[in-house]
N, CA, C and O atoms as a MOPAC input file, in Angstrom:
PM7 MOZYME 1SCF
protein

 N    174.30900 1    89.04600 1   135.46700 1
 C    173.27400 1    88.59200 1   134.55200 1
 C    172.12000 1    89.58000 1   134.52700 1
 O    171.60100 1    89.92300 1   133.46400 1
 N    171.72300 1    90.03500 1   135.72000 1
 C    170.56900 1    90.91500 1   135.79300 1
 C    170.87200 1    92.28700 1   135.18600 1
 O    170.00100 1    92.88800 1   134.55800 1
 N    172.08200 1    92.78000 1   135.36400 1
 C    172.45500 1    94.07500 1   134.80400 1
 C    172.44600 1    94.02700 1   133.28700 1
 O    172.08500 1    95.00700 1   132.63400 1
 N    172.83900 1    92.89900 1   132.72300 1
 C    172.84000 1    92.74700 1   131.27100 1
 C    171.41800 1    92.74600 1   130.73800 1
 O    171.14600 1    93.34200 1   129.69600 1
 N    170.51700 1    92.08900 1   131.43500 1
 C    169.12000 1    92.02000 1   131.00300 1
 C    168.47400 1    93.40400 1   131.06400 1
 O    167.73100 1    93.77800 1   130.15700 1
 N    168.75000 1    94.16300 1   132.12000 1
 C    168.21100 1    95.52000 1   132.23900 1
 C    168.81100 1    96.41100 1   131.15700 1
 O    168.10800 1    97.22900 1   130.56400 1
 N    170.09100 1    96.25700 1   130.90100 1
 C    170.75700 1    97.03900 1   129.86500 1
 C    170.15700 1    96.74100 1   128.48500 1
 O    169.93800 1    97.65400 1   127.68800 1
 N    169.89900 1    95.47500 1   128.21400 1
 C    169.28700 1    95.10900 1   126.93700 1
 C    167.86200 1    95.66800 1   126.83500 1
 O    167.44200 1    96.12200 1   125.77100 1
 N    167.14100 1    95.63200 1   127.92900 1
 C    165.78700 1    96.17700 1   127.94000 1
 C    165.78000 1    97.67500 1   127.67800 1
 O    164.95200 1    98.18000 1   126.92000 1
 N    166.71200 1    98.38100 1   128.31400 1
 C    166.80100 1    99.82800 1   128.08600 1
 C    167.20800 1   100.14100 1   126.64500 1
 O    166.68200 1   101.07200 1   126.03500 1
 N    168.14500 1    99.35900 1   126.10400 1
 C    168.54800 1    99.55500 1   124.70600 1
 C    167.36600 1    99.34000 1   123.76600 1
 O    167.15200 1   100.12300 1   122.84000 1
 N    166.60400 1    98.28300 1   124.00400 1
 C    165.44200 1    97.98700 1   123.16500 1
 C    164.38200 1    99.07800 1   123.29100 1
 O    163.77000 1    99.46900 1   122.29700 1
 N    164.16500 1    99.57000 1   124.51300 1
 C    163.19200 1   100.63500 1   124.73400 1
 C    163.60500 1   101.91100 1   124.00200 1
 O    162.77800 1   102.53000 1   123.33300 1
 N    164.87200 1   102.31000 1   124.12000 1
 C    165.33600 1   103.51800 1   123.45500 1
 C    165.28100 1   103.38300 1   121.93700 1
 O    164.92200 1   104.33300 1   121.24100 1
 N    165.63200 1   102.22100 1   121.42900 1
 C    165.56500 1   101.99800 1   119.98500 1
 C    164.11700 1   102.07800 1   119.49900 1
 O    163.84100 1   102.70000 1   118.47300 1
 N    163.20600 1   101.46300 1   120.21900 1
 C    161.79500 1   101.48400 1   119.82300 1
 C    161.19700 1   102.86300 1   119.90400 1
 O    160.50000 1   103.29500 1   118.98600 1
 N    161.46200 1   103.57100 1   121.00400 1
 C    160.92300 1   104.92100 1   121.15200 1
 C    161.54700 1   105.87800 1   120.13900 1
 O    160.87200 1   106.77800 1   119.63800 1
 N    162.81400 1   105.69000 1   119.84000 1
 C    163.46700 1   106.52400 1   118.82400 1
 C    162.88700 1   106.29400 1   117.44800 1
 O    162.71400 1   107.23500 1   116.67300 1
 N    162.58700 1   105.03800 1   117.14100 1
 C    161.98400 1   104.71400 1   115.85600 1
 C    160.60500 1   105.35300 1   115.72500 1
 O    160.29000 1   105.94100 1   114.69100 1
 N    159.79000 1   105.24200 1   116.75600 1
 C    158.44500 1   105.83100 1   116.72500 1
 C    158.54000 1   107.34900 1   116.62500 1
 O    157.82500 1   107.95300 1   115.82600 1
 N    159.40100 1   107.97500 1   117.41400 1
 C    159.55400 1   109.42900 1   117.36800 1
 C    160.02100 1   109.88500 1   115.99000 1
 O    159.51900 1   110.87600 1   115.46000 1
 N    160.97800 1   109.16700 1   115.41200 1
 C    161.45400 1   109.51100 1   114.07200 1
 C    160.37000 1   109.37300 1   113.02400 1
 O    160.23400 1   110.23200 1   112.15300 1
 N    159.59800 1   108.30400 1   113.10000 1
 C    158.52200 1   108.09600 1   112.13300 1
 C    157.46200 1   109.18500 1   112.25600 1
 O    157.01200 1   109.72200 1   111.24300 1
 N    157.05500 1   109.52000 1   113.48200 1
 C    156.03600 1   110.54900 1   113.66800 1
 C    156.53300 1   111.92000 1   113.22500 1
 O    155.76500 1   112.69600 1   112.65600 1
 N    157.80000 1   112.23100 1   113.47500 1
 C    158.37100 1   113.49200 1   113.01200 1
 C    158.37900 1   113.55300 1   111.49600 1
 O    158.04500 1   114.58300 1   110.91000 1
 N    158.75300 1   112.46500 1   110.86500 1
 C    158.74100 1   112.38600 1   109.40600 1
 C    157.31800 1   112.52700 1   108.86700 1
 O    157.10400 1   113.20500 1   107.86200 1
 N    156.35700 1   111.90300 1   109.51400 1
 C    154.96000 1   111.97400 1   109.08900 1
 C    154.42900 1   113.40000 1   109.17900 1
 O    153.75300 1   113.86300 1   108.26000 1
 N    154.72000 1   114.09600 1   110.25900 1
 C    154.27500 1   115.48400 1   110.40400 1
 C    154.93100 1   116.36200 1   109.34700 1
 O    154.26700 1   117.21400 1   108.75700 1
 N    156.20400 1   116.16900 1   109.10200 1
 C    156.89900 1   116.95600 1   108.08300 1
 C    156.33800 1   116.74100 1   106.69300 1
 O    156.10900 1   117.70100 1   105.95800 1
 N    156.11400 1   115.48900 1   106.32700 1
 C    155.56200 1   115.18300 1   105.00400 1
 C    154.15400 1   115.73200 1   104.86700 1
 O    153.79600 1   116.25000 1   103.81000 1
 N    153.34800 1   115.63000 1   105.91700 1
 C    151.99100 1   116.16700 1   105.87600 1
 C    152.01400 1   117.68400 1   105.69000 1
 O    151.21600 1   118.23300 1   104.93000 1
 N    152.92300 1   118.35100 1   106.37900 1
 C    153.04400 1   119.80500 1   106.23700 1
 C    153.45200 1   120.18500 1   104.81600 1
 O    152.89600 1   121.12100 1   104.24200 1
 N    154.41000 1   119.47100 1   104.25000 1
 C    154.86000 1   119.75100 1   102.88700 1
 C    153.72700 1   119.51300 1   101.89300 1
 O    153.53600 1   120.31000 1   100.97400 1
 N    152.97700 1   118.43100 1   102.06300 1
 C    151.85900 1   118.15300 1   101.15800 1
 C    150.78200 1   119.23100 1   101.25900 1
 O    150.23500 1   119.65700 1   100.24200 1
 N    150.47700 1   119.67100 1   102.47600 1
 C    149.48000 1   120.72000 1   102.66700 1
 C    149.91700 1   122.01500 1   101.99200 1
 O    149.11300 1   122.68300 1   101.34300 1
 N    151.18000 1   122.36500 1   102.14500 1
 C    151.70300 1   123.57100 1   101.50400 1
 C    151.64700 1   123.44900 1    99.98800 1
 O    151.29700 1   124.40800 1    99.30100 1
 N    151.98800 1   122.28300 1    99.46300 1
 C    151.96100 1   122.07200 1    98.01300 1
 C    150.54000 1   122.15700 1    97.46300 1
 O    150.32200 1   122.74500 1    96.40400 1
 N    149.58500 1   121.58300 1    98.16500 1
 C    148.19200 1   121.63500 1    97.70400 1
 C    147.68800 1   123.07100 1    97.72100 1
 O    147.01200 1   123.49600 1    96.78500 1
 N    148.00300 1   123.82300 1    98.76600 1
 C    147.58000 1   125.22300 1    98.82300 1
 C    148.26800 1   126.06200 1    97.74100 1
 O    147.66800 1   127.00200 1    97.21900 1
 N    149.49300 1   125.74100 1    97.40700 1
 C    150.22400 1   126.49200 1    96.39500 1
 C    149.68600 1   126.19600 1    94.99600 1
 O    149.56500 1   127.11100 1    94.18100 1
 N    149.36500 1   124.95400 1    94.70900 1
 C    148.95300 1   124.56100 1    93.37000 1
 C    147.44400 1   124.61300 1    93.15100 1
 O    146.97000 1   124.22900 1    92.08100 1
 N    146.69500 1   125.06900 1    94.11900 1
 C    145.25100 1   125.18400 1    93.92700 1
 C    144.98200 1   126.30900 1    92.95000 1
 O    145.41100 1   127.44400 1    93.15500 1
 N    144.25800 1   125.97900 1    91.87600 1
 C    144.02600 1   126.94300 1    90.80900 1
 C    142.70900 1   127.68500 1    91.01000 1
 O    142.64900 1   128.89900 1    90.81400 1
 N    141.65500 1   126.97300 1    91.39800 1
 C    140.33200 1   127.57400 1    91.49500 1
 C    140.26100 1   128.53800 1    92.66800 1
 O    140.59000 1   128.16200 1    93.79300 1
 N    139.84200 1   129.76800 1    92.42900 1
 C    139.66600 1   130.69700 1    93.55100 1
 C    138.41400 1   130.33800 1    94.33800 1
 O    137.50300 1   129.68700 1    93.82700 1
 N    138.39000 1   130.77000 1    95.56900 1
 C    137.22100 1   130.49000 1    96.38900 1
 C    136.05200 1   131.33100 1    95.90100 1
 O    136.18800 1   132.53200 1    95.67000 1
 N    134.91400 1   130.69100 1    95.74900 1
 C    133.72100 1   131.38100 1    95.29400 1
 C    132.82600 1   131.68000 1    96.47300 1
 O    132.75900 1   130.90600 1    97.42800 1
 N    132.14900 1   132.78700 1    96.40400 1
 C    131.20700 1   133.10300 1    97.46700 1
 C    129.95600 1   132.26300 1    97.28500 1
 O    129.75400 1   131.67000 1    96.22600 1
 N    129.12300 1   132.20800 1    98.30000 1
 C    127.90400 1   131.39600 1    98.24400 1
 C    126.96200 1   131.92600 1    97.17500 1
 O    126.31000 1   131.14100 1    96.48600 1
 N    126.88000 1   133.23600 1    97.02400 1
 C    125.97600 1   133.79700 1    96.02400 1
 C    126.43500 1   133.46700 1    94.60700 1
 O    125.60700 1   133.35500 1    93.70300 1
 N    127.73600 1   133.30900 1    94.40300 1
 C    128.23200 1   132.95100 1    93.08100 1
 C    128.02600 1   131.47300 1    92.78700 1
 O    127.96400 1   131.08800 1    91.61900 1
 N    127.91900 1   130.64700 1    93.79500 1
 C    127.75700 1   129.21400 1    93.59100 1
 C    126.30900 1   128.82500 1    93.35000 1
 O    126.04100 1   127.88200 1    92.60600 1
 N    125.37700 1   129.52800 1    93.96200 1
 C    123.97100 1   129.15500 1    93.87200 1
 C    123.22000 1   130.14000 1    92.99000 1
 O    123.04400 1   131.29900 1    93.36500 1
 N    122.77000 1   129.68500 1    91.80900 1
 C    121.98700 1   130.58600 1    90.97600 1
 C    120.60000 1   130.80800 1    91.59400 1
 O    119.98500 1   129.87400 1    92.10800 1
 N    120.12800 1   132.02700 1    91.53700 1
 C    118.83300 1   132.36300 1    92.11900 1
 C    117.83700 1   132.55400 1    90.99000 1
 O    118.05500 1   133.35200 1    90.07900 1
 N    116.75300 1   131.82000 1    91.06000 1
 C    115.70700 1   131.93100 1    90.06000 1
 C    114.57600 1   132.77100 1    90.64100 1
 O    114.04300 1   132.45700 1    91.70600 1
 N    114.21500 1   133.83300 1    89.94100 1
 C    113.20400 1   134.74100 1    90.46800 1
 C    111.78500 1   134.23100 1    90.26400 1
 O    110.87300 1   134.66800 1    90.96600 1
 N    111.57600 1   133.32200 1    89.32600 1
 C    110.22100 1   132.86300 1    89.04600 1
 C    109.89500 1   131.53300 1    89.73700 1
 O    108.81400 1   130.98400 1    89.52100 1
 N    110.78200 1   131.02000 1    90.54000 1
 C    110.53600 1   129.75100 1    91.22400 1
 C    109.73700 1   130.01400 1    92.49300 1
 O    110.11200 1   130.85300 1    93.31200 1
 N    108.63300 1   129.29100 1    92.64800 1
 C    107.83400 1   129.44300 1    93.86000 1
 C    108.04500 1   128.21800 1    94.73800 1
 O    108.13400 1   127.09000 1    94.25200 1
 N    108.12400 1   128.46400 1    96.03900 1
 C    108.34900 1   127.39000 1    96.99500 1
 C    107.10100 1   127.26100 1    97.84100 1
 O    106.50200 1   128.24900 1    98.26600 1
 N    106.72600 1   126.01000 1    98.07200 1
 C    105.53900 1   125.72500 1    98.87400 1
 C    105.71000 1   126.30800 1   100.27400 1
 O    106.74400 1   126.07300 1   100.90000 1
 N    104.75000 1   127.04900 1   100.78200 1
 C    104.87500 1   127.64300 1   102.12100 1
 C    105.05500 1   126.60000 1   103.22700 1
 O    105.65100 1   126.89800 1   104.26100 1
 N    104.55200 1   125.39600 1   103.02400 1
 C    104.74300 1   124.34500 1   104.03000 1
 C    106.20100 1   123.92700 1   104.10900 1
 O    106.70100 1   123.60700 1   105.18700 1
 N    106.88300 1   123.93000 1   102.97200 1
 C    108.30700 1   123.58400 1   102.95900 1
 C    109.10200 1   124.67100 1   103.66500 1
 O    110.01700 1   124.37800 1   104.43500 1
 N    108.75200 1   125.93000 1   103.40500 1
 C    109.43300 1   127.03300 1   104.08200 1
 C    109.23500 1   126.93200 1   105.58900 1
 O    110.17700 1   127.13200 1   106.35500 1
 N    108.00900 1   126.62200 1   106.01700 1
 C    107.72200 1   126.49100 1   107.44600 1
 C    108.51100 1   125.33500 1   108.05400 1
 O    109.01200 1   125.44800 1   109.17300 1
 N    108.62600 1   124.22600 1   107.32800 1
 C    109.36800 1   123.07100 1   107.83500 1
 C    110.85400 1   123.40000 1   107.97200 1
 O    111.49500 1   123.00300 1   108.94600 1
 N    111.39600 1   124.12200 1   107.00200 1
 C    112.81400 1   124.50300 1   107.06200 1
 C    113.05600 1   125.45200 1   108.23300 1
 O    114.03100 1   125.30100 1   108.97000 1
 N    112.15800 1   126.43900 1   108.40300 1
 C    112.30700 1   127.37300 1   109.51300 1
 C    112.21000 1   126.66300 1   110.85800 1
 O    112.95200 1   126.99100 1   111.78400 1
 N    111.31400 1   125.70400 1   110.97600 1
 C    111.17900 1   124.93900 1   112.21700 1
 C    112.43400 1   124.11800 1   112.48600 1
 O    112.90300 1   124.03900 1   113.62200 1
 N    112.97400 1   123.50700 1   111.43300 1
 C    114.18900 1   122.70600 1   111.60800 1
 C    115.36700 1   123.57600 1   112.05300 1
 O    116.15300 1   123.16700 1   112.90800 1
 N    115.48900 1   124.77000 1   111.47600 1
 C    116.56400 1   125.68100 1   111.88000 1
 C    116.36900 1   126.11700 1   113.31600 1
 O    117.32500 1   126.18100 1   114.09000 1
 N    115.12700 1   126.41700 1   113.67400 1
 C    114.84300 1   126.84000 1   115.05100 1
 C    115.15800 1   125.72400 1   116.04700 1
 O    115.70700 1   125.98700 1   117.11700 1
 N    114.81800 1   124.49200 1   115.70700 1
 C    115.11200 1   123.35300 1   116.59100 1
 C    116.61600 1   123.12400 1   116.71000 1
 O    117.12600 1   122.81300 1   117.78600 1
 N    117.31000 1   123.28000 1   115.59800 1
 C    118.76500 1   123.05400 1   115.61800 1
 C    119.46900 1   124.11600 1   116.46400 1
 O    120.37700 1   123.79700 1   117.23200 1
 N    119.06200 1   125.34800 1   116.32800 1
 C    119.70200 1   126.42400 1   117.09200 1
 C    119.30500 1   126.37200 1   118.56600 1
 O    120.00300 1   126.93300 1   119.41100 1
 N    118.20500 1   125.71100 1   118.88300 1
 C    117.74700 1   125.64000 1   120.25800 1
 C    118.48600 1   124.62100 1   121.08800 1
 O    118.25300 1   124.55400 1   122.29500 1
 N    119.35200 1   123.83600 1   120.52000 1
 C    120.08100 1   122.79000 1   121.26500 1
 C    121.06500 1   123.35300 1   122.20100 1
 O    121.75400 1   122.60600 1   122.89700 1

């Protein structure tokens, strides 16, 4: 009786672990295929930062705002 119960437990364990392993393998494969497809079908080229942000030469920025931004950058880098 006890050998049958252990045998059934091992069968159930192997079936469950096999199912999980198969599902995770399938998930990784599908994710890889989707990533490759998205990279292949991406039409827009990567733009540099200077191409994305138009620079206006006549815009003046308050010196207090510049000081606040510089202080925030200094505090962030000081961590």
